[in-house]
N, C-alpha and C positions, 0 to 999 in steps of 0.2 A: 983601499979596497974595505976596509973600517967601513968606511962612507956609503959604499954600493951596500953592502951588507944592512947599513942601518939602515939604507931607503926601501932594502927589499923587503925587510922587516915591518918598515912604515906600508908599504903597499901591501903585503899579504894580510897584515891588520886588517887595513883601510876593508883589499875586499871581503876579510873574513866578517865584518862589519855590516858591509854594504849583505852578502849572500844572509847577515843572522838578519839583516832588518827584511830583505824580501820573503824570508820565511817567515817571519812574524807577521809581516804584511800579507803572505798568501793564508796563513792560518787564520788572521781575523775575517776575511772575505770569506771563507769556507766555512768559520763559524757562524760569518750572518747569514751565509746559502742554507746553513743547515738549521739554524734557529728559524729561519724564513718558511722554509720546508717542512719542519715539526710544526710551526706555530697555520700552517693551511692544512695538514693533516690531521692537526685538532679538529679544526673549524669542520671540516669534511665531516669527520666520522660525528662531530657533533651535530652537523645539521642531518644525517642519514640516524641515526641512532634513535631511541626512544628520549623524551624529554624528561629528565626528571621525577621522582613519583609525585613529590608534592604539585608538580607544576600541571604534570596529567591530571591527579585528583582536581586540581583546582578548572582544567580546564572542560571536565566532563561534567562537574557539580552546574557550571555555568552553561554548558547545552545540553542539558534533559532537559528540565523546565523551558527553557525556547522549542524544543523538539515536540513534546506534550501536550504543551498548549497549541503549538500549531497543529496537532491533530487532531485535540478533541473542537478545535476552531472549525474543522475543513469536513470531519466525519457527516454533522447533520446534515452538510450542503450536498455531500457526498450521495449519501442515502436519499435525500429527498431528491435528485437529478436520478437514480437509480430506478426511481418509484415511479416518477414520472414519464422516462421512458418507457416501463414495462406496461404502466396505463395505456400511452401511446399507442404502443403496439398490439395491444389488449382491445384498444377501443376500434382499431385498425382492421382487425384482423373479425371484429362483427357486423356483419351488414345489416344496417339498418333495415327492419322489412318492410316500413311506409305504413299505409293506413291498410286496416283492412278494403279487400278487391271488393267487397260487397255482390261478388257473384264469380260469374267467369266458369269454364270448366273446370276448373282446377276445385275452386271452391263448391262449386256443389258436388262435385264426384266427392267428398269429404263429407257433404252430408246425405248423399246415398251409400259413402262406406258404414257414415253414424247409425243412418236409418238399418241397416244389416245389423251392426252392434246391438242395438235394441231388440230386432229380431231373436237372435239368441240370445239374450240375456231377461230381460224385461219380458218379450214374448215368453218366455220360458215359465219364468214365476206367475203370470197371468194367463196359465197351465195350470196352474196348481189344484184350482177346484176341481178337476178331472181325479186328479193324484187323489185327493182331501176324500171324495164321494167312493172311488175305488176302496182307498187304504180302509175306510169306516165299515162301507158296506159288504166290499169281498174277504176285506185279510181280519173285520169285527175289531181293530184299533177305536180307542178311544178319539171323538170330536177333538177334544181340547189338547192331544197327547200329539195326533199327528197337525193339528195348527204349527207346536214347535219345529216341524221340518219344513214349511214354508216359512214361517218367521226368520228360522236362521238362514235360510235362502236372501232372503230379502236384507237380513243386516250384513250380508256380506256384498252382497248386491251395492246396497249404498253405504257401508258402515266403512268399508277398506278406501273411500273416497278418501278419506284424511289423508292416508299413505301414497295412495295413488295419482292422487290430483298432485300433489308436489313432485313425485315424479316423473307428468308430463312438464312440470317449470322448469324442473334441472337439467334437463333432456333426454332423459331415459324411458322414453312412451314404448316405443316397440318394444324394450325390455322387461315391460310389463305384460303389456296387450297380448304378445305372443304367448307366451305362459299362462298366461290365465285364458285364453281361447282355448288350448291344451288339457287345461287341469280342469275347465268346465264341460267338455266334454267327453275325457276321464270320469267324472262324478255320473255322469247317462249313462255311461257304458255300464258302471259299476251299479247303478241302482239298479240294472237287468237281473244284477246276481245276487239281489237280497231277500232275504225271509225273514230278517226278525226286524224289529219296531229300531233299534241300536243300529243296525247295516244301514237300514233307509234315512235315518238321520245324520250319519257319519258322510255319506255317497253324493246326497240328493242336496242335502241340509246342510253340512259345512264345507265338502268339496267342490260341488257346483256353486255351492253361493260366493266362495273364496274367487272361484275361476271367473264368477258374473262382473266382482267388485273389481277385480283386474283391468278389466275391459271399460264399463261404462263410465266411472266419471272421466277419465283420461281421453277418452272419445268424445264425449260430451262437452268438457270442456275445450278440445281440439277445436271442436265445430264454432265453437264463439269468438276464437280468434280468428276466423275468417270473416264476420258478419259483424256490423256494429247499429248500422239501421235497420236493415233485414234479419236481425240477432233471431226476432220473435216467430217469424216464419220460417227459417232456417231452423230452428229447434221445433217448433213442429213439427215440418217436415219428417225430420228424426224421430221422434217420438211416436212414428206413425208404425214405426217398426213391431211396438207393443202389439198393436192391433194387429200388425201383419201373422206376427209369432203367437198371437192371443187364437187366430182364424185357423193356422196351420199345424199346429201339434195338437189340439184337439179332436182336428178333423182327421189325422193320422191315428187316436188314438178311438176315434167312433169305427174308423172304417177296419182298420188292421186289430185289433183288440178279440174281435169275437173270432177271427181265423189264424192269426199267430199266437196270439196269446200274449201276457205282459211281457215276457222277456222281451223277447223280439220286436215289438211293439216300441218298446221304448230305445232296443237300439236303431231299430232306423231314423227316429229322434237323433240319435248321437251321429252317425254316419251325414245325416242333413247337416248336424252343426258342425260339423269339420269340413263338409262343403262349402258351406256359407261363410266361416271364419278364413277357409284358404282366400275369399275374394275380398273380405276387408281389410284384412292387414297387409295386404299387399297395394291395396288402395291411399289408406290414409299416411298422412305424412303432417307432420308439425311446422305451423308456419313461425313464428317467434324464435329469434337464439334462445339457447338456455341462460335460465341464471340459477347461476350454481351454489350461489351463497343465501342462505334466507331462513328463518326456523321454519320450521314441519309445521306448526300453529301460529296463524298467525292473529296473536290474544287482541291486539290492537282493534282489529273487526267488531271485537263485543264493547268497543267504546264508542261505537258506533251507533245511534239510536234505533232507526229503522232496519239496520241488518239484527240487533239480537232482536226486535221482536218480532221479524220478521222469521226468524230461525224456530222460534220459543211458539208462536201462531203454525208453523209447521208442522211441527212435533206433535201438537195437538189434534191438528187433522187429521195426520195420517196415524193417530192411535186407532180412529175408525174409518179410517177412508178403505182398506182392504178388506173391512169385513166382510163387506157384499163378496167380494170375489175370490174367496174363500168358501164362503159356506152357502151360495147362491143355490149350486149344485145339491148338496145335502140338504136345504131346505122346502127346495121343491121337492124331492123323492122322500122327506119326513113327513113333514108338514102338509101341502098339497096333494102331495100322492103319484106324482107323477112315474113314468118309468125313469132308468140309468139313462137309458138313451134320449129323451129328452131332456131330460135335465145337463146331459153335455150341449144340447141345442142351447141352451139359455148362456152357456158357457163363451158360445160362437157369437151368440147375439153379442152378449156384455163387453164382450173383446172388438166385436166387429164393429161396434157405436165407435170406437175409437179413432175410425178414421175420421168422421166427419167432424166429431169431437176433437179433437186435437187441428182440423184442418182449418174450420171456420174460427173458431175463437183465436188460434195464431194469425189470420189473415186480417179479422177485424182488430188485434191488436197490434198488428204491424202497420196498420192501414190509416189510423184511425186515435183509439185508446192509448195505445202504450197498453206492455204487458201487464205491469201490477194495477191500471185501472180496472182490464179486463181478466182478473184473476180474481178480487174480491166480490162480484156478485156469482160467481161459478162456486166460491167455494160457500158461501151463505146458502145457495139453490141445493149443491149437494146434499149439506148438512140438512135441508130441511126435506129431502126427500129421503135422507135414513129414517126420519121420524114417522115417514108415508108408509115405509116396507111395513108398519106395525100392522097396519090396515089390509093387508093383502090377503085374501084368503081364495082367489080361482086363479085359475091357471090363469085366463086372460090377462087380469090385474098383473099377475107377475112379469108376464110378459111386456106390459105396459111400464112396469116398476124399474125393470132390465135396459129398458130401451131408454128410459129417461136417465137413470143413473148411470150407465154405459154413456153417454154423450156428456154428461156434466162434468163428470170425475175426471173421465177422459181428459176434456178441456182444461181441467185444474193438474191435472197432470201433465199434459203438457208443456204450459207454462211457468211454474212454478221454478225450473231448472233457469229459466231465461229471467225472471225477475232474482235470482240470485246472482245471476250475472250483471245485470243491469247493475246493481250495488254495488260491484267492484269497479273503480276506475282505472284501476293499471293493471292493464289486461297480463303483463308478467307474472300477476299473482291470481289468475280466475281461477287456473288448479286447484290453489292451495283452498282457499275460501269455496269455492264451492266444491272442495273434499269436506271442509269442517261443517258446513250446511246441511251437505247431503248423508253426514255419517250421522248427523242427530233424527234425520229422518229414518236411517238404518234403524236404530235404537227403538223407535215409533213402535216401526215395523214389525220389531222381534216383540215385544210385549201386547199389540194393540190383540191379534187375532188369539192368543192364547189366552189373553184376559177376558175376549167373546166366550172362547172355549168353554172357559172356567163356568163363565156365568150361564150357559144353557146347559151345563152338566148339573148347576147346582138349581136351575128352574126343574129340572126333571125332562128334560129335550126342548122345554120352551125358549123360544128365543127374544122374549117381550123384553127382558131386563136389557141383555145383551144389545137389541137395537136401540135402548133407550140410554145406554151409556155411550156408545159410539155415535149417536146424533149429538149428546151435550158436549161431547170431545169437540166434534168439528165445528160444532157451533160456536164453543170457547174460542177456539183457535182463531175459526174466521171473525171474530171480536178482535184479537190480536192483531192479526194481520191489518185490520183496516187501520188501529191505532198506531201500526207503523210504516203506514202510508201517511197519513195524517203528519206524522214526524219529519216529512221528506218538503210537502208545500204547503203546510197547515190543510185549510178546507177550502182550496180553490181544487175543485174537485174537477173540472173541466181542463185543468192542466195536464199536457200525457205524461206520462209515468209509466 
């Protein structure tokens, strides 16, 4: 019994021992699994969470320079690529117009429209002798004061070219020509309502002059872009508009002044200007693509000796050139003693000679000599004729002088824009450079007739001092133009220029 109990105790002890070992073994296994799970969780948390601040700052410090260096190194290339793309697209959108067509329906329509522009602008200015005579004889104004009205017209006509010529190059042709046409006609309509000197000065001189300037230079420069070889002939035909207007408007004045009086005669002129303006504004079309960028003044042109000397010579010639156009009618009435109607006939002849005077020299220049070579003898002959005017004492000799001066001065006026255009090689700048040169002509036209009028007034109504002054200015200017021609080819006078 005792042995049996002893055996049971030993079995129980052994069982307890085995059970304890099993518990111990299970606890060790559970601890291992828990430790493994804890380590895995810690590693997973470490991987998902932000690194310690020290490590983050170290990585950030290492990344930032690399990023900036890449940005700096790639930025110029990116800008260069963008600029290249924009330039390529811009160039693709501009169609190269090619060389001037030298003819064809469209090109000659531009010449015809340009001739109508000159009819409305330069033709009206060529008519100023009628107004000069009317204002001095009928309204009792001083000749020198009246000259300022016509001179302001001329300044606006040529002087604004420095701005309006650039407008053509920039692609704003119709934005200046159409308002200019309306403003020019408005100035004439307002002239019909004027009674005092300052009213005439502002309406006819300033307003009409500005309107003319908005039209003339852009239209003339536009025509030059359609021709290269035939440019002289095209501009000569265009310049015939001055003779047409110089015949049309004085004829209206002679026929209607006795019947309708001054106000309605001038209004008829205004209505004709509107009708003619409607035609040419619908026909004129720029050929070259616009040049948006570029200076208003092409000062580099004055570093070219031929261009500079030509512009200076043009200024001196034009100081005296328009003296006869302003005063031939008054000279006929006050010195020769003819009637007012006969004096208007002289203006008609003076302007009418502009048709052959522009066409024949233009043909010679285009066919044989070139515009510059043709211009020089015309300039010298016109200046010598101004001296000859001092010897005119009879009505017959006055008619002879009027015919000759009208022919040669018209030839000069018809060709000097062609010479200026030929001195410009880059046709995209023709509006700017022509405008600069014509602005100089405008200032000469502003100063010349009033100076002549002041000399007449200072001489007690005599014309000799004014005639000698005008002839001398024109002769010196002709010599300057000749020097500019020599700068181009030297003394090789047979070379076409």
